[in-house]
C-alpha positions as a LaTeX table, in Angstrom:
\begin{tabular}{lrrr}
\hline
Residue & $x$ (\AA) & $y$ (\AA) & $z$ (\AA) \\
\hline
Met1 & 119.65 & 119.76 & 83.79 \\
Leu2 & 116.83 & 120.20 & 86.31 \\
Leu3 & 116.71 & 119.54 & 90.06 \\
Gly4 & 113.90 & 117.64 & 91.72 \\
Val5 & 113.99 & 117.67 & 95.52 \\
Asn6 & 112.66 & 114.75 & 97.56 \\
Ile7 & 111.04 & 115.97 & 100.77 \\
Asp8 & 110.38 & 112.57 & 102.38 \\
His9 & 112.69 & 113.17 & 105.33 \\
Ile10 & 110.99 & 116.39 & 106.31 \\
Ala11 & 108.03 & 114.12 & 106.98 \\
Thr12 & 110.30 & 111.60 & 108.72 \\
Leu13 & 111.30 & 114.28 & 111.20 \\
Arg14 & 107.70 & 115.38 & 111.70 \\
Asn15 & 106.53 & 111.84 & 112.33 \\
Ala16 & 109.30 & 111.18 & 114.86 \\
Arg17 & 107.60 & 113.53 & 117.29 \\
Gly18 & 104.07 & 113.66 & 115.95 \\
Gly19 & 102.14 & 116.83 & 115.31 \\
Phe20 & 102.70 & 119.16 & 112.38 \\
Glu21 & 106.34 & 120.32 & 112.51 \\
Pro22 & 108.26 & 120.49 & 110.27 \\
Asp23 & 105.62 & 120.89 & 107.57 \\
Pro24 & 106.43 & 119.11 & 104.27 \\
Ile25 & 104.24 & 121.57 & 102.37 \\
Gln26 & 106.22 & 124.54 & 103.65 \\
Ala27 & 109.42 & 122.66 & 102.86 \\
Ala28 & 108.27 & 122.07 & 99.28 \\
Gln29 & 107.49 & 125.74 & 98.84 \\
Ile30 & 110.94 & 126.72 & 100.12 \\
Cys31 & 112.53 & 124.21 & 97.74 \\
Glu32 & 110.72 & 125.49 & 94.67 \\
Ala33 & 111.48 & 129.11 & 95.62 \\
Asn34 & 115.20 & 128.28 & 95.68 \\
Gly35 & 115.81 & 126.31 & 92.52 \\
Ala36 & 113.82 & 123.07 & 92.62 \\
Thr37 & 111.92 & 122.42 & 89.41 \\
Ser38 & 109.91 & 119.55 & 90.86 \\
Ile39 & 109.00 & 118.09 & 94.23 \\
Thr40 & 109.27 & 114.35 & 94.79 \\
Ala41 & 107.44 & 112.51 & 97.56 \\
His42 & 107.37 & 108.73 & 98.09 \\
Leu43 & 104.06 & 107.49 & 99.46 \\
Arg44 & 105.17 & 104.18 & 100.92 \\
Glu45 & 102.74 & 101.38 & 101.67 \\
Asp46 & 103.61 & 101.60 & 105.39 \\
Arg47 & 103.31 & 105.43 & 105.40 \\
Arg48 & 106.59 & 105.76 & 107.30 \\
His49 & 107.08 & 109.38 & 106.23 \\
Ile50 & 104.83 & 110.96 & 103.57 \\
Met51 & 101.11 & 110.55 & 104.26 \\
Asp52 & 98.11 & 110.56 & 101.92 \\
Asn53 & 97.09 & 114.04 & 103.04 \\
Asp54 & 100.60 & 115.31 & 102.26 \\
Ile55 & 100.23 & 114.21 & 98.64 \\
Lys56 & 96.84 & 115.89 & 98.28 \\
Ala57 & 98.09 & 119.09 & 99.90 \\
Leu58 & 101.23 & 119.16 & 97.75 \\
Lys59 & 99.16 & 118.85 & 94.57 \\
Lys60 & 97.09 & 121.87 & 95.63 \\
Ser61 & 99.91 & 123.99 & 97.05 \\
Ile62 & 103.06 & 123.79 & 94.96 \\
Lys63 & 103.65 & 125.69 & 91.74 \\
Thr64 & 106.20 & 123.30 & 90.26 \\
Asn65 & 105.65 & 119.68 & 89.24 \\
Leu66 & 104.67 & 116.99 & 91.74 \\
Asn67 & 106.46 & 113.67 & 91.21 \\
Leu68 & 104.88 & 110.81 & 93.16 \\
Glu69 & 107.15 & 107.85 & 93.88 \\
Met70 & 105.15 & 104.70 & 94.46 \\
Ala71 & 105.11 & 100.93 & 94.36 \\
Val72 & 103.36 & 98.94 & 91.62 \\
Thr73 & 100.19 & 98.19 & 93.60 \\
Glu74 & 96.48 & 98.70 & 92.99 \\
Glu75 & 96.25 & 100.96 & 96.05 \\
Met76 & 98.94 & 103.31 & 94.75 \\
Gln77 & 97.53 & 103.30 & 91.24 \\
Lys78 & 94.14 & 104.35 & 92.62 \\
Ile79 & 95.71 & 107.19 & 94.62 \\
Ala80 & 97.67 & 108.41 & 91.60 \\
Leu81 & 94.56 & 108.43 & 89.42 \\
Glu82 & 92.69 & 110.38 & 92.10 \\
Val83 & 95.38 & 112.97 & 92.81 \\
Lys84 & 96.80 & 113.14 & 89.25 \\
Pro85 & 100.34 & 114.29 & 89.97 \\
Tyr86 & 102.40 & 115.62 & 87.08 \\
Ser87 & 104.41 & 112.39 & 87.09 \\
Val88 & 104.83 & 109.12 & 88.91 \\
Cys89 & 108.03 & 107.14 & 89.38 \\
Leu90 & 107.47 & 103.43 & 89.89 \\
Val91 & 109.92 & 101.94 & 92.39 \\
Pro92 & 110.46 & 98.58 & 94.10 \\
Glu93 & 109.49 & 98.56 & 97.74 \\
Lys94 & 110.28 & 96.31 & 100.71 \\
Arg95 & 108.85 & 96.87 & 104.17 \\
Gln96 & 112.16 & 96.15 & 105.92 \\
Glu97 & 114.39 & 98.39 & 103.79 \\
Val98 & 115.69 & 101.71 & 105.11 \\
Thr99 & 115.68 & 103.23 & 101.63 \\
Thr100 & 115.09 & 101.90 & 98.13 \\
Glu101 & 117.79 & 99.29 & 97.63 \\
Gly102 & 117.82 & 98.80 & 93.89 \\
Gly103 & 115.99 & 99.29 & 90.64 \\
Leu104 & 112.63 & 97.93 & 89.57 \\
Asp105 & 112.80 & 94.54 & 87.84 \\
Val106 & 111.05 & 95.49 & 84.62 \\
Val107 & 112.38 & 92.42 & 82.78 \\
Gly108 & 110.74 & 90.05 & 85.24 \\
Gln109 & 107.46 & 92.00 & 85.45 \\
Leu110 & 107.11 & 93.29 & 81.91 \\
Asn111 & 103.44 & 92.43 & 81.38 \\
Lys112 & 102.42 & 93.56 & 84.87 \\
Ile113 & 104.16 & 96.91 & 84.57 \\
Thr114 & 102.95 & 97.50 & 81.00 \\
Asn115 & 99.33 & 96.95 & 82.04 \\
Phe116 & 99.80 & 98.98 & 85.23 \\
Ile117 & 101.01 & 102.00 & 83.27 \\
Ile118 & 98.15 & 102.15 & 80.74 \\
Pro119 & 95.53 & 103.95 & 82.90 \\
Leu120 & 98.16 & 106.35 & 84.25 \\
Val121 & 99.24 & 107.42 & 80.77 \\
Glu122 & 95.60 & 107.67 & 79.66 \\
Ala123 & 95.01 & 110.03 & 82.61 \\
Gly124 & 97.78 & 112.32 & 81.33 \\
Ile125 & 100.33 & 111.36 & 83.99 \\
Leu126 & 103.96 & 111.01 & 82.94 \\
Val127 & 105.44 & 107.68 & 84.01 \\
Ser128 & 109.06 & 106.98 & 84.95 \\
Leu129 & 110.59 & 103.63 & 85.91 \\
Phe130 & 113.33 & 103.60 & 88.53 \\
Ile131 & 115.78 & 101.03 & 87.18 \\
Asp132 & 119.38 & 99.92 & 87.41 \\
Pro133 & 121.46 & 101.19 & 84.46 \\
Thr134 & 121.63 & 97.87 & 82.63 \\
Glu135 & 120.86 & 97.13 & 79.00 \\
Asp136 & 118.21 & 94.49 & 79.68 \\
Gln137 & 116.24 & 96.70 & 82.06 \\
Ile138 & 116.42 & 99.70 & 79.71 \\
Arg139 & 115.25 & 97.69 & 76.71 \\
Ala140 & 112.39 & 96.28 & 78.77 \\
Ala141 & 111.44 & 99.76 & 80.02 \\
Ala142 & 111.19 & 100.97 & 76.43 \\
Lys143 & 108.51 & 98.34 & 75.76 \\
Thr144 & 106.21 & 99.36 & 78.62 \\
Gly145 & 104.84 & 102.69 & 77.43 \\
Ala146 & 106.67 & 104.69 & 80.10 \\
Gln147 & 108.07 & 107.99 & 78.83 \\
Phe148 & 110.98 & 108.20 & 81.30 \\
Ile149 & 113.43 & 106.09 & 83.19 \\
Glu150 & 115.21 & 107.18 & 86.34 \\
Met151 & 118.65 & 105.61 & 86.53 \\
His152 & 119.56 & 104.26 & 89.95 \\
Thr153 & 122.84 & 106.02 & 90.79 \\
Gly154 & 123.53 & 104.13 & 94.01 \\
Gln155 & 126.42 & 102.09 & 92.62 \\
Tyr156 & 128.11 & 105.20 & 91.26 \\
Ser157 & 127.54 & 107.10 & 94.50 \\
Arg158 & 129.07 & 104.32 & 96.59 \\
Ala159 & 132.02 & 104.01 & 94.20 \\
Phe160 & 132.76 & 107.75 & 94.13 \\
Gly161 & 136.35 & 108.40 & 95.12 \\
Thr162 & 137.36 & 104.74 & 94.66 \\
Pro163 & 139.03 & 102.93 & 91.74 \\
Asp164 & 135.56 & 101.78 & 90.60 \\
Glu165 & 134.18 & 105.28 & 90.15 \\
Gln166 & 134.97 & 105.64 & 86.44 \\
Asp167 & 133.48 & 102.27 & 85.52 \\
Glu168 & 130.26 & 103.05 & 87.37 \\
Phe169 & 130.08 & 106.49 & 85.78 \\
Glu170 & 130.56 & 105.03 & 82.31 \\
Asn171 & 127.75 & 102.56 & 83.02 \\
Leu172 & 125.44 & 105.51 & 83.67 \\
Arg173 & 126.57 & 107.38 & 80.58 \\
Glu174 & 126.17 & 104.37 & 78.27 \\
Ala175 & 122.80 & 103.56 & 79.82 \\
Ser176 & 121.60 & 107.10 & 79.17 \\
Arg177 & 122.72 & 106.91 & 75.54 \\
Leu178 & 120.88 & 103.64 & 75.01 \\
Ala179 & 117.70 & 104.93 & 76.65 \\
His180 & 117.67 & 108.01 & 74.44 \\
Ala181 & 118.25 & 105.87 & 71.35 \\
Leu182 & 115.15 & 103.87 & 72.34 \\
Gly183 & 113.05 & 107.02 & 72.72 \\
Leu184 & 113.13 & 107.35 & 76.52 \\
Lys185 & 113.87 & 110.50 & 78.50 \\
Val186 & 116.30 & 110.03 & 81.36 \\
Asn187 & 116.34 & 111.18 & 84.98 \\
Ala188 & 118.72 & 109.95 & 87.68 \\
Gly189 & 118.95 & 109.74 & 91.43 \\
His190 & 119.84 & 107.89 & 94.64 \\
Gly191 & 122.83 & 108.64 & 96.82 \\
Leu192 & 123.80 & 111.80 & 94.96 \\
Asn193 & 125.35 & 114.50 & 97.14 \\
Tyr194 & 127.29 & 117.76 & 96.95 \\
Gln195 & 130.53 & 115.94 & 96.18 \\
Asn196 & 129.54 & 113.42 & 93.51 \\
Val197 & 126.73 & 115.24 & 91.70 \\
Gln198 & 128.90 & 117.37 & 89.43 \\
Arg199 & 129.87 & 114.48 & 87.16 \\
Met200 & 126.22 & 114.07 & 86.22 \\
Arg201 & 126.61 & 117.13 & 84.02 \\
Gln202 & 128.90 & 115.05 & 81.79 \\
Ile203 & 126.02 & 112.75 & 80.85 \\
Glu204 & 124.44 & 114.03 & 77.65 \\
Asp205 & 120.74 & 114.94 & 77.68 \\
Leu206 & 120.15 & 113.97 & 81.31 \\
Tyr207 & 116.86 & 115.67 & 82.09 \\
Glu208 & 116.48 & 115.85 & 85.87 \\
Leu209 & 118.19 & 114.69 & 89.05 \\
Asn210 & 116.08 & 113.71 & 92.05 \\
Ile211 & 117.92 & 114.32 & 95.32 \\
Gly212 & 116.61 & 114.25 & 98.86 \\
His213 & 118.63 & 112.95 & 101.79 \\
Ser214 & 121.78 & 114.94 & 101.08 \\
Ile215 & 119.86 & 118.20 & 100.76 \\
Ile216 & 117.82 & 117.67 & 103.90 \\
Ser217 & 120.97 & 116.69 & 105.80 \\
Arg218 & 122.77 & 119.88 & 104.79 \\
Ala219 & 119.67 & 121.90 & 105.66 \\
Val220 & 120.14 & 120.96 & 109.33 \\
Phe221 & 123.25 & 123.17 & 109.31 \\
Thr222 & 122.58 & 125.78 & 106.62 \\
Gly223 & 118.81 & 126.02 & 106.40 \\
Leu224 & 116.73 & 124.47 & 103.64 \\
Ala225 & 116.77 & 127.44 & 101.28 \\
Gln226 & 120.57 & 127.59 & 101.20 \\
Ala227 & 120.89 & 123.81 & 100.89 \\
Val228 & 118.64 & 123.78 & 97.83 \\
Gln229 & 120.38 & 126.79 & 96.28 \\
Asp230 & 123.78 & 125.14 & 96.73 \\
Met231 & 122.62 & 121.95 & 95.02 \\
Ala232 & 120.83 & 123.82 & 92.25 \\
Asp233 & 124.03 & 125.71 & 91.49 \\
Leu234 & 125.97 & 122.44 & 91.19 \\
Val235 & 123.35 & 120.83 & 88.97 \\
Lys236 & 122.81 & 123.77 & 86.64 \\
\hline
\end{tabular}
């Protein structure tokens, strides 16, 4: 199982003060030197953390894969086709949310998402859909032409250590099995941390975890290199 590191909150810290520190590009390079197999950055419509120039610089600078998280909008599609990251992950987006609150509604937007994906796939970009681990969303995702899904692990993460943990974990495991049966590759992420991540290794054929906030939070105390190494050890 691989580890993708989301560097959004390096940019959040930079933007809080203005200027150039800390540098997301340097952060990405530290991450990939210490176990990250991809770098994820979410270019939000309001540019609250990652900026357009960050995406362009990441594409030129990192040696691992660039995964661009983005909303299903014409603006973001145009940027993706210009930059051509290794992969994109399509996510729902609300201006007022602190972080992504749930999965993409593929069922309710099937035609829109299917058409949106076509030029991305034709450009050689891998496409993942960030969805809740439910049968209807997985079956819809399999119809779109996307090669991957990323299972939203927020419910499991919130339930960790409670009586609901096992049920939420089994939802993820069954969702992964269904997705694979339908020909999709499976990533996972959201809310995963150093305590709850280890159970992800029990999910068969899970390809990559995308983790950001927990790693950046630990880095405040241990340094980024050590924080990434610690998570990579747990994942692998």
